[in-house]
PDB file as gemmi writes it, atoms N, CA and C in Angstrom:
CRYST1    1.000    1.000    1.000  90.00  90.00  90.00 P 1                      
ATOM      1  N   UNK A   1      -9.724  -2.723  -1.934  1.00  0.00           N  
ATOM      2  CA  UNK A   1      -8.511  -3.196  -1.741  1.00  0.00           C  
ATOM      3  C   UNK A   1      -8.285  -3.757  -0.121  1.00  0.00           C  
ATOM      4  N   UNK A   2      -7.852  -4.764  -0.210  1.00  0.00           N  
ATOM      5  CA  UNK A   2      -7.932  -5.183   1.289  1.00  0.00           C  
ATOM      6  C   UNK A   2      -6.268  -5.671   1.893  1.00  0.00           C  
ATOM      7  N   UNK A   3      -5.825  -5.776   3.269  1.00  0.00           N  
ATOM      8  CA  UNK A   3      -4.878  -6.515   3.554  1.00  0.00           C  
ATOM      9  C   UNK A   3      -5.451  -7.747   4.862  1.00  0.00           C  
ATOM     10  N   UNK A   4      -4.913  -8.655   4.876  1.00  0.00           N  
ATOM     11  CA  UNK A   4      -4.933  -9.417   6.137  1.00  0.00           C  
ATOM     12  C   UNK A   4      -3.732  -9.724   6.706  1.00  0.00           C  
ATOM     13  N   UNK A   5      -3.895  -9.371   8.253  1.00  0.00           N  
ATOM     14  CA  UNK A   5      -2.761  -9.344   9.348  1.00  0.00           C  
ATOM     15  C   UNK A   5      -3.475 -10.353  10.389  1.00  0.00           C  
ATOM     16  N   UNK A   6      -2.071 -11.037  10.785  1.00  0.00           N  
ATOM     17  CA  UNK A   6      -2.208 -11.650  11.925  1.00  0.00           C  
ATOM     18  C   UNK A   6      -2.543 -11.054  13.375  1.00  0.00           C  
ATOM     19  N   UNK A   7      -3.397 -11.339  14.167  1.00  0.00           N  
ATOM     20  CA  UNK A   7      -3.632 -10.738  15.144  1.00  0.00           C  
ATOM     21  C   UNK A   7      -4.339 -11.446  16.399  1.00  0.00           C  
ATOM     22  N   UNK A   8      -3.564 -11.636  17.397  1.00  0.00           N  
ATOM     23  CA  UNK A   8      -3.882 -12.622  18.290  1.00  0.00           C  
ATOM     24  C   UNK A   8      -4.120 -13.774  17.835  1.00  0.00           C  
ATOM     25  N   UNK A   9      -3.360 -14.279  16.975  1.00  0.00           N  
ATOM     26  CA  UNK A   9      -3.283 -15.716  16.286  1.00  0.00           C  
ATOM     27  C   UNK A   9      -4.619 -15.875  15.538  1.00  0.00           C  
ATOM     28  N   UNK A  10      -5.242 -14.868  14.858  1.00  0.00           N  
ATOM     29  CA  UNK A  10      -6.014 -14.924  13.902  1.00  0.00           C  
ATOM     30  C   UNK A  10      -6.101 -14.019  13.073  1.00  0.00           C  
ATOM     31  N   UNK A  11      -6.564 -14.396  11.575  1.00  0.00           N  
ATOM     32  CA  UNK A  11      -6.420 -13.395  10.580  1.00  0.00           C  
ATOM     33  C   UNK A  11      -7.452 -12.358  10.562  1.00  0.00           C  
ATOM     34  N   UNK A  12      -6.928 -11.080  10.466  1.00  0.00           N  
ATOM     35  CA  UNK A  12      -8.195 -10.070  10.687  1.00  0.00           C  
ATOM     36  C   UNK A  12      -7.916  -9.003   9.186  1.00  0.00           C  
ATOM     37  N   UNK A  13      -9.180  -9.210   8.587  1.00  0.00           N  
ATOM     38  CA  UNK A  13      -8.863  -8.374   7.207  1.00  0.00           C  
ATOM     39  C   UNK A  13      -9.307  -6.926   7.222  1.00  0.00           C  
ATOM     40  N   UNK A  14      -8.466  -6.112   6.651  1.00  0.00           N  
ATOM     41  CA  UNK A  14      -8.819  -4.449   6.841  1.00  0.00           C  
ATOM     42  C   UNK A  14      -9.131  -4.503   5.239  1.00  0.00           C  
ATOM     43  N   UNK A  15     -10.146  -3.333   5.126  1.00  0.00           N  
ATOM     44  CA  UNK A  15     -10.319  -2.974   3.778  1.00  0.00           C  
ATOM     45  C   UNK A  15     -10.045  -1.416   3.786  1.00  0.00           C  
ATOM     46  N   UNK A  16      -9.801  -0.883   2.553  1.00  0.00           N  
ATOM     47  CA  UNK A  16      -9.582   0.646   2.128  1.00  0.00           C  
ATOM     48  C   UNK A  16     -10.623   0.591   0.940  1.00  0.00           C  
ATOM     49  N   UNK A  17     -11.944   0.722   1.042  1.00  0.00           N  
ATOM     50  CA  UNK A  17     -12.752   0.984  -0.252  1.00  0.00           C  
ATOM     51  C   UNK A  17     -12.729   2.457  -0.674  1.00  0.00           C  
ATOM     52  N   UNK A  18     -12.162   3.577   0.100  1.00  0.00           N  
ATOM     53  CA  UNK A  18     -12.163   4.490  -0.429  1.00  0.00           C  
ATOM     54  C   UNK A  18     -10.781   5.103  -0.790  1.00  0.00           C  
ATOM     55  N   UNK A  19     -10.327   5.201  -1.951  1.00  0.00           N  
ATOM     56  CA  UNK A  19      -8.850   5.892  -2.179  1.00  0.00           C  
ATOM     57  C   UNK A  19      -8.642   7.334  -2.440  1.00  0.00           C  
ATOM     58  N   UNK A  20      -8.719   8.463  -1.759  1.00  0.00           N  
ATOM     59  CA  UNK A  20      -8.591   9.641  -2.054  1.00  0.00           C  
ATOM     60  C   UNK A  20      -7.397   9.952  -2.968  1.00  0.00           C  
ATOM     61  N   UNK A  21      -7.573  11.275  -3.540  1.00  0.00           N  
ATOM     62  CA  UNK A  21      -6.831  11.972  -4.803  1.00  0.00           C  
ATOM     63  C   UNK A  21      -5.499  12.204  -4.067  1.00  0.00           C  
ATOM     64  N   UNK A  22      -5.489  12.415  -2.620  1.00  0.00           N  
ATOM     65  CA  UNK A  22      -4.271  12.760  -1.864  1.00  0.00           C  
ATOM     66  C   UNK A  22      -3.572  11.276  -1.608  1.00  0.00           C  
ATOM     67  N   UNK A  23      -4.123  10.140  -1.428  1.00  0.00           N  
ATOM     68  CA  UNK A  23      -3.267   8.941  -1.414  1.00  0.00           C  
ATOM     69  C   UNK A  23      -2.671   8.595  -2.709  1.00  0.00           C  
ATOM     70  N   UNK A  24      -3.232   9.112  -3.805  1.00  0.00           N  
ATOM     71  CA  UNK A  24      -2.341   8.737  -5.215  1.00  0.00           C  
ATOM     72  C   UNK A  24      -1.582   9.588  -5.194  1.00  0.00           C  
ATOM     73  N   UNK A  25      -1.547  10.910  -4.766  1.00  0.00           N  
ATOM     74  CA  UNK A  25      -0.200  11.562  -4.434  1.00  0.00           C  
ATOM     75  C   UNK A  25       0.992  11.439  -3.855  1.00  0.00           C  
ATOM     76  N   UNK A  26       0.421  10.643  -2.563  1.00  0.00           N  
ATOM     77  CA  UNK A  26       1.225  10.244  -1.889  1.00  0.00           C  
ATOM     78  C   UNK A  26       1.866   8.632  -2.136  1.00  0.00           C  
ATOM     79  N   UNK A  27       1.086   8.090  -3.072  1.00  0.00           N  
ATOM     80  CA  UNK A  27       1.346   6.781  -3.532  1.00  0.00           C  
ATOM     81  C   UNK A  27       2.881   7.231  -4.439  1.00  0.00           C  
ATOM     82  N   UNK A  28       2.536   8.047  -5.368  1.00  0.00           N  
ATOM     83  CA  UNK A  28       3.447   8.613  -6.039  1.00  0.00           C  
ATOM     84  C   UNK A  28       4.967   9.181  -5.482  1.00  0.00           C  
ATOM     85  N   UNK A  29       4.363  10.148  -4.457  1.00  0.00           N  
ATOM     86  CA  UNK A  29       5.626  10.450  -3.511  1.00  0.00           C  
ATOM     87  C   UNK A  29       6.319   9.287  -2.723  1.00  0.00           C  
ATOM     88  N   UNK A  30       6.084   8.178  -2.259  1.00  0.00           N  
ATOM     89  CA  UNK A  30       6.671   6.835  -1.466  1.00  0.00           C  
ATOM     90  C   UNK A  30       6.942   6.255  -2.636  1.00  0.00           C  
ATOM     91  N   UNK A  31       6.757   6.013  -3.491  1.00  0.00           N  
ATOM     92  CA  UNK A  31       7.035   4.986  -4.389  1.00  0.00           C  
ATOM     93  C   UNK A  31       8.473   5.507  -5.599  1.00  0.00           C  
ATOM     94  N   UNK A  32       8.486   6.717  -5.731  1.00  0.00           N  
ATOM     95  CA  UNK A  32       9.731   7.146  -6.396  1.00  0.00           C  
ATOM     96  C   UNK A  32      11.106   6.817  -5.798  1.00  0.00           C  
ATOM     97  N   UNK A  33      11.939   6.393  -6.527  1.00  0.00           N  
ATOM     98  CA  UNK A  33      13.245   6.007  -6.128  1.00  0.00           C  
ATOM     99  C   UNK A  33      13.237   4.866  -5.344  1.00  0.00           C  
ATOM    100  N   UNK A  34      12.300   4.227  -5.045  1.00  0.00           N  
ATOM    101  CA  UNK A  34      12.603   2.977  -4.243  1.00  0.00           C  
ATOM    102  C   UNK A  34      12.713   1.982  -5.219  1.00  0.00           C  
ATOM    103  N   UNK A  35      13.874   1.024  -4.572  1.00  0.00           N  
ATOM    104  CA  UNK A  35      14.543  -0.233  -4.987  1.00  0.00           C  
ATOM    105  C   UNK A  35      14.297  -0.921  -4.073  1.00  0.00           C  
ATOM    106  N   UNK A  36      13.177  -1.865  -4.466  1.00  0.00           N  
ATOM    107  CA  UNK A  36      12.908  -2.886  -3.569  1.00  0.00           C  
ATOM    108  C   UNK A  36      13.825  -3.938  -3.410  1.00  0.00           C  
ATOM    109  N   UNK A  37      14.751  -4.038  -3.987  1.00  0.00           N  
ATOM    110  CA  UNK A  37      16.130  -4.953  -3.710  1.00  0.00           C  
ATOM    111  C   UNK A  37      16.886  -4.563  -2.651  1.00  0.00           C  
ATOM    112  N   UNK A  38      17.147  -3.293  -2.754  1.00  0.00           N  
ATOM    113  CA  UNK A  38      18.143  -2.678  -1.441  1.00  0.00           C  
ATOM    114  C   UNK A  38      17.421  -1.830  -0.633  1.00  0.00           C  
ATOM    115  N   UNK A  39      16.335  -1.906  -0.028  1.00  0.00           N  
ATOM    116  CA  UNK A  39      15.803  -1.001   1.088  1.00  0.00           C  
ATOM    117  C   UNK A  39      16.558  -1.067   2.188  1.00  0.00           C  
ATOM    118  N   UNK A  40      16.474   0.255   2.573  1.00  0.00           N  
ATOM    119  CA  UNK A  40      16.888   0.745   3.985  1.00  0.00           C  
ATOM    120  C   UNK A  40      15.764   0.264   4.948  1.00  0.00           C  
ATOM    121  N   UNK A  41      16.257   0.383   6.307  1.00  0.00           N  
ATOM    122  CA  UNK A  41      15.369   0.009   7.361  1.00  0.00           C  
ATOM    123  C   UNK A  41      14.383   1.462   7.372  1.00  0.00           C  
ATOM    124  N   UNK A  42      14.993   2.550   6.914  1.00  0.00           N  
ATOM    125  CA  UNK A  42      14.187   3.692   7.139  1.00  0.00           C  
ATOM    126  C   UNK A  42      13.251   3.696   5.642  1.00  0.00           C  
ATOM    127  N   UNK A  43      13.836   3.254   4.620  1.00  0.00           N  
ATOM    128  CA  UNK A  43      12.484   3.111   3.527  1.00  0.00           C  
ATOM    129  C   UNK A  43      11.442   2.429   3.688  1.00  0.00           C  
ATOM    130  N   UNK A  44      11.920   1.086   4.281  1.00  0.00           N  
ATOM    131  CA  UNK A  44      10.943   0.300   4.845  1.00  0.00           C  
ATOM    132  C   UNK A  44       9.952   0.871   5.774  1.00  0.00           C  
ATOM    133  N   UNK A  45      10.204   1.477   6.644  1.00  0.00           N  
ATOM    134  CA  UNK A  45       9.352   2.102   7.639  1.00  0.00           C  
ATOM    135  C   UNK A  45       8.422   3.057   6.732  1.00  0.00           C  
ATOM    136  N   UNK A  46       8.942   3.840   6.131  1.00  0.00           N  
ATOM    137  CA  UNK A  46       8.575   4.960   5.241  1.00  0.00           C  
ATOM    138  C   UNK A  46       7.140   3.997   4.173  1.00  0.00           C  
ATOM    139  N   UNK A  47       7.563   3.304   3.727  1.00  0.00           N  
ATOM    140  CA  UNK A  47       6.652   2.223   3.268  1.00  0.00           C  
ATOM    141  C   UNK A  47       5.634   1.551   4.061  1.00  0.00           C  
ATOM    142  N   UNK A  48       5.937   1.204   5.015  1.00  0.00           N  
ATOM    143  CA  UNK A  48       4.905   0.638   5.945  1.00  0.00           C  
ATOM    144  C   UNK A  48       3.812   1.567   6.495  1.00  0.00           C  
ATOM    145  N   UNK A  49       4.447   3.040   6.984  1.00  0.00           N  
ATOM    146  CA  UNK A  49       3.848   4.033   7.257  1.00  0.00           C  
ATOM    147  C   UNK A  49       2.616   4.386   6.278  1.00  0.00           C  
ATOM    148  N   UNK A  50       3.089   4.433   4.805  1.00  0.00           N  
ATOM    149  CA  UNK A  50       2.210   4.468   3.752  1.00  0.00           C  
ATOM    150  C   UNK A  50       1.182   3.392   3.853  1.00  0.00           C  
ATOM    151  N   UNK A  51       1.478   2.218   4.213  1.00  0.00           N  
ATOM    152  CA  UNK A  51       0.144   1.284   3.901  1.00  0.00           C  
ATOM    153  C   UNK A  51      -0.665   1.342   4.978  1.00  0.00           C  
ATOM    154  N   UNK A  52       0.023   2.073   6.473  1.00  0.00           N  
ATOM    155  CA  UNK A  52      -1.165   2.061   7.439  1.00  0.00           C  
ATOM    156  C   UNK A  52      -1.912   3.290   6.881  1.00  0.00           C  
ATOM    157  N   UNK A  53      -1.430   4.282   6.448  1.00  0.00           N  
ATOM    158  CA  UNK A  53      -2.346   5.628   5.879  1.00  0.00           C  
ATOM    159  C   UNK A  53      -3.449   5.296   4.805  1.00  0.00           C  
ATOM    160  N   UNK A  54      -2.654   4.545   4.264  1.00  0.00           N  
ATOM    161  CA  UNK A  54      -3.770   4.136   2.794  1.00  0.00           C  
ATOM    162  C   UNK A  54      -4.837   3.406   3.507  1.00  0.00           C  
ATOM    163  N   UNK A  55      -4.814   2.574   4.605  1.00  0.00           N  
ATOM    164  CA  UNK A  55      -6.079   1.874   5.372  1.00  0.00           C  
ATOM    165  C   UNK A  55      -6.486   2.757   6.341  1.00  0.00           C  
ATOM    166  N   UNK A  56      -6.232   4.298   6.083  1.00  0.00           N  
ATOM    167  CA  UNK A  56      -7.049   4.703   7.374  1.00  0.00           C  
ATOM    168  C   UNK A  56      -6.648   4.405   8.641  1.00  0.00           C  
ATOM    169  N   UNK A  57      -5.449   4.233   8.795  1.00  0.00           N  
ATOM    170  CA  UNK A  57      -4.839   4.023  10.509  1.00  0.00           C  
ATOM    171  C   UNK A  57      -5.494   2.908  11.244  1.00  0.00           C  
ATOM    172  N   UNK A  58      -6.148   2.185  10.475  1.00  0.00           N  
ATOM    173  CA  UNK A  58      -7.123   0.988  11.114  1.00  0.00           C  
ATOM    174  C   UNK A  58      -5.927  -0.048  11.853  1.00  0.00           C  
ATOM    175  N   UNK A  59      -4.744   0.319  11.540  1.00  0.00           N  
ATOM    176  CA  UNK A  59      -3.562  -0.618  12.474  1.00  0.00           C  
ATOM    177  C   UNK A  59      -2.547   0.036  12.352  1.00  0.00           C  
ATOM    178  N   UNK A  60      -1.383  -0.297  12.907  1.00  0.00           N  
ATOM    179  CA  UNK A  60      -0.073   0.637  13.211  1.00  0.00           C  
ATOM    180  C   UNK A  60       1.043  -0.115  12.522  1.00  0.00           C  
ATOM    181  N   UNK A  61       1.936   0.426  12.189  1.00  0.00           N  
ATOM    182  CA  UNK A  61       3.377  -0.154  11.917  1.00  0.00           C  
ATOM    183  C   UNK A  61       3.751  -1.542  12.360  1.00  0.00           C  
ATOM    184  N   UNK A  62       3.767  -1.309  13.707  1.00  0.00           N  
ATOM    185  CA  UNK A  62       4.033  -2.335  14.326  1.00  0.00           C  
ATOM    186  C   UNK A  62       3.086  -4.077  13.974  1.00  0.00           C  
ATOM    187  N   UNK A  63       1.669  -3.463  13.837  1.00  0.00           N  
ATOM    188  CA  UNK A  63       0.798  -4.450  13.359  1.00  0.00           C  
ATOM    189  C   UNK A  63       1.140  -5.048  12.214  1.00  0.00           C  
ATOM    190  N   UNK A  64       1.741  -4.340  11.216  1.00  0.00           N  
ATOM    191  CA  UNK A  64       2.073  -4.849   9.876  1.00  0.00           C  
ATOM    192  C   UNK A  64       3.345  -5.849  10.186  1.00  0.00           C  
ATOM    193  N   UNK A  65       4.282  -5.037  10.780  1.00  0.00           N  
ATOM    194  CA  UNK A  65       5.519  -5.896  11.079  1.00  0.00           C  
ATOM    195  C   UNK A  65       5.199  -7.153  11.780  1.00  0.00           C  
ATOM    196  N   UNK A  66       4.425  -7.441  12.953  1.00  0.00           N  
ATOM    197  CA  UNK A  66       4.171  -8.337  13.132  1.00  0.00           C  
ATOM    198  C   UNK A  66       3.046  -9.348  13.116  1.00  0.00           C  
ATOM    199  N   UNK A  67       2.183  -8.861  11.993  1.00  0.00           N  
ATOM    200  CA  UNK A  67       0.905  -9.771  11.457  1.00  0.00           C  
ATOM    201  C   UNK A  67       1.279  -9.841  10.168  1.00  0.00           C  
ATOM    202  N   UNK A  68       2.472  -9.371   9.482  1.00  0.00           N  
ATOM    203  CA  UNK A  68       2.468 -10.147   7.940  1.00  0.00           C  
ATOM    204  C   UNK A  68       3.570 -10.856   7.985  1.00  0.00           C  
ATOM    205  N   UNK A  69       3.433 -11.814   6.971  1.00  0.00           N  
ATOM    206  CA  UNK A  69       4.343 -13.213   6.881  1.00  0.00           C  
ATOM    207  C   UNK A  69       5.610 -12.238   6.009  1.00  0.00           C  
ATOM    208  N   UNK A  70       6.684 -12.558   6.579  1.00  0.00           N  
ATOM    209  CA  UNK A  70       7.961 -12.074   5.879  1.00  0.00           C  
ATOM    210  C   UNK A  70       7.962 -12.184   4.168  1.00  0.00           C  
ATOM    211  N   UNK A  71       7.384 -13.397   3.827  1.00  0.00           N  
ATOM    212  CA  UNK A  71       7.479 -13.466   2.347  1.00  0.00           C  
ATOM    213  C   UNK A  71       6.203 -12.613   1.706  1.00  0.00           C  
ATOM    214  N   UNK A  72       5.471 -12.356   2.473  1.00  0.00           N  
ATOM    215  CA  UNK A  72       4.423 -11.354   1.607  1.00  0.00           C  
ATOM    216  C   UNK A  72       4.547  -9.921   2.085  1.00  0.00           C  
ATOM    217  N   UNK A  73       5.738  -9.411   2.720  1.00  0.00           N  
ATOM    218  CA  UNK A  73       5.935  -8.000   2.828  1.00  0.00           C  
ATOM    219  C   UNK A  73       5.839  -7.599   1.562  1.00  0.00           C  
ATOM    220  N   UNK A  74       6.942  -7.392   0.685  1.00  0.00           N  
ATOM    221  CA  UNK A  74       7.344  -6.916  -0.356  1.00  0.00           C  
ATOM    222  C   UNK A  74       6.089  -7.206  -1.461  1.00  0.00           C  
ATOM    223  N   UNK A  75       5.369  -8.178  -1.460  1.00  0.00           N  
ATOM    224  CA  UNK A  75       4.255  -8.341  -2.643  1.00  0.00           C  
ATOM    225  C   UNK A  75       3.142  -7.291  -2.160  1.00  0.00           C  
ATOM    226  N   UNK A  76       2.674  -7.422  -0.797  1.00  0.00           N  
ATOM    227  CA  UNK A  76       2.017  -6.637  -0.187  1.00  0.00           C  
ATOM    228  C   UNK A  76       1.898  -5.033  -0.510  1.00  0.00           C  
ATOM    229  N   UNK A  77       3.556  -4.857  -0.485  1.00  0.00           N  
ATOM    230  CA  UNK A  77       3.631  -3.213  -0.368  1.00  0.00           C  
ATOM    231  C   UNK A  77       3.371  -3.023  -1.981  1.00  0.00           C  
ATOM    232  N   UNK A  78       3.849  -3.724  -2.901  1.00  0.00           N  
ATOM    233  CA  UNK A  78       3.715  -3.772  -4.306  1.00  0.00           C  
ATOM    234  C   UNK A  78       2.627  -3.549  -4.856  1.00  0.00           C  
ATOM    235  N   UNK A  79       1.861  -4.645  -4.188  1.00  0.00           N  
ATOM    236  CA  UNK A  79       0.188  -4.863  -4.456  1.00  0.00           C  
ATOM    237  C   UNK A  79      -0.462  -3.656  -4.238  1.00  0.00           C  
ATOM    238  N   UNK A  80      -0.352  -2.939  -3.407  1.00  0.00           N  
ATOM    239  CA  UNK A  80      -1.172  -1.682  -2.901  1.00  0.00           C  
ATOM    240  C   UNK A  80      -0.703  -0.665  -3.690  1.00  0.00           C  
ATOM    241  N   UNK A  81       0.437  -0.437  -4.052  1.00  0.00           N  
ATOM    242  CA  UNK A  81       0.873   0.764  -4.860  1.00  0.00           C  
ATOM    243  C   UNK A  81       0.231   0.339  -6.119  1.00  0.00           C  
ATOM    244  N   UNK A  82       0.289  -0.862  -6.824  1.00  0.00           N  
ATOM    245  CA  UNK A  82      -0.072  -0.949  -8.002  1.00  0.00           C  
ATOM    246  C   UNK A  82      -1.628  -0.978  -8.298  1.00  0.00           C  
ATOM    247  N   UNK A  83      -2.126  -1.198  -7.021  1.00  0.00           N  
ATOM    248  CA  UNK A  83      -3.727  -0.678  -6.813  1.00  0.00           C  
ATOM    249  C   UNK A  83      -4.088   0.484  -7.091  1.00  0.00           C  
ATOM    250  N   UNK A  84      -3.385   1.289  -6.428  1.00  0.00           N  
ATOM    251  CA  UNK A  84      -3.775   2.680  -6.438  1.00  0.00           C  
ATOM    252  C   UNK A  84      -3.087   3.346  -7.812  1.00  0.00           C  
ATOM    253  N   UNK A  85      -2.117   3.074  -8.165  1.00  0.00           N  
ATOM    254  CA  UNK A  85      -1.471   3.520  -9.473  1.00  0.00           C  
ATOM    255  C   UNK A  85      -2.766   2.976 -10.659  1.00  0.00           C  
ATOM    256  N   UNK A  86      -3.128   1.725 -10.233  1.00  0.00           N  
ATOM    257  CA  UNK A  86      -3.914   1.164 -11.200  1.00  0.00           C  
ATOM    258  C   UNK A  86      -5.275   2.113 -11.611  1.00  0.00           C  
ATOM    259  N   UNK A  87      -6.084   2.287 -10.496  1.00  0.00           N  
ATOM    260  CA  UNK A  87      -6.955   3.162 -10.441  1.00  0.00           C  
ATOM    261  C   UNK A  87      -6.751   4.306 -11.340  1.00  0.00           C  
ATOM    262  N   UNK A  88      -5.486   4.723 -10.883  1.00  0.00           N  
ATOM    263  CA  UNK A  88      -5.571   5.969 -11.493  1.00  0.00           C  
ATOM    264  C   UNK A  88      -5.501   5.877 -13.482  1.00  0.00           C  
ATOM    265  N   UNK A  89      -4.508   4.832 -13.645  1.00  0.00           N  
ATOM    266  CA  UNK A  89      -4.393   4.449 -15.133  1.00  0.00           C  
ATOM    267  C   UNK A  89      -5.565   4.362 -15.558  1.00  0.00           C  
ATOM    268  N   UNK A  90      -6.459   3.439 -15.087  1.00  0.00           N  
ATOM    269  CA  UNK A  90      -7.999   3.024 -15.737  1.00  0.00           C  
ATOM    270  C   UNK A  90      -8.794   4.356 -15.948  1.00  0.00           C  
ATOM    271  N   UNK A  91      -8.749   5.241 -15.172  1.00  0.00           N  
ATOM    272  CA  UNK A  91      -9.264   6.468 -15.391  1.00  0.00           C  
ATOM    273  C   UNK A  91      -8.988   7.202 -16.482  1.00  0.00           C  
ATOM    274  N   UNK A  92      -7.291   7.280 -16.404  1.00  0.00           N  
ATOM    275  CA  UNK A  92      -6.787   8.083 -17.575  1.00  0.00           C  
ATOM    276  C   UNK A  92      -7.132   7.643 -19.003  1.00  0.00           C  
ATOM    277  N   UNK A  93      -6.972   6.294 -19.089  1.00  0.00           N  
ATOM    278  CA  UNK A  93      -7.543   5.503 -20.170  1.00  0.00           C  
ATOM    279  C   UNK A  93      -8.765   5.812 -21.096  1.00  0.00           C  
ATOM    280  N   UNK A  94      -9.703   6.364 -20.192  1.00  0.00           N  
ATOM    281  CA  UNK A  94     -11.143   6.724 -20.661  1.00  0.00           C  
ATOM    282  C   UNK A  94     -10.634   7.884 -21.184  1.00  0.00           C  
ATOM    283  N   UNK A  95      -9.937   8.896 -20.937  1.00  0.00           N  
ATOM    284  CA  UNK A  95      -9.965  10.133 -21.600  1.00  0.00           C  
ATOM    285  C   UNK A  95      -8.991   9.750 -22.685  1.00  0.00           C  
ATOM    286  N   UNK A  96      -8.412   8.766 -23.232  1.00  0.00           N  
ATOM    287  CA  UNK A  96      -7.662   8.538 -24.365  1.00  0.00           C  
ATOM    288  C   UNK A  96      -8.695   8.286 -25.525  1.00  0.00           C  
ATOM    289  N   UNK A  97      -9.789   7.797 -25.147  1.00  0.00           N  
ATOM    290  CA  UNK A  97     -10.741   7.402 -26.381  1.00  0.00           C  
ATOM    291  C   UNK A  97     -11.510   8.460 -26.681  1.00  0.00           C  
ATOM    292  N   UNK A  98     -11.415   9.505 -25.623  1.00  0.00           N  
ATOM    293  CA  UNK A  98     -12.490  10.803 -26.286  1.00  0.00           C  
ATOM    294  C   UNK A  98     -11.554  11.666 -27.202  1.00  0.00           C  
ATOM    295  N   UNK A  99     -10.189  11.346 -27.408  1.00  0.00           N  
ATOM    296  CA  UNK A  99      -9.371  12.368 -27.917  1.00  0.00           C  
ATOM    297  C   UNK A  99      -9.311  11.895 -29.622  1.00  0.00           C  
TER     298      UNK A  99                                                      
END                                                                             
């Protein structure tokens, strides 16, 4: 999984190659009850902090706010959540075949 942020007028790519089980739990925790159409500033901060944590604190909340285009903010958050949940779903699909 990757995110591209603008830093010092250049694009910088950050990679999260390992998603721990704890991050799956954290993903469920932060995404429950979130309505992307009516986010409060506090909820948005919580989601951005989650993205920072997901990428192993390679950047800060301010780096995301300053380095990500406004049009890419919600799609980026959604993509990250879906990738983590998607990995979990792919794993459990294999279990259904054995039943």
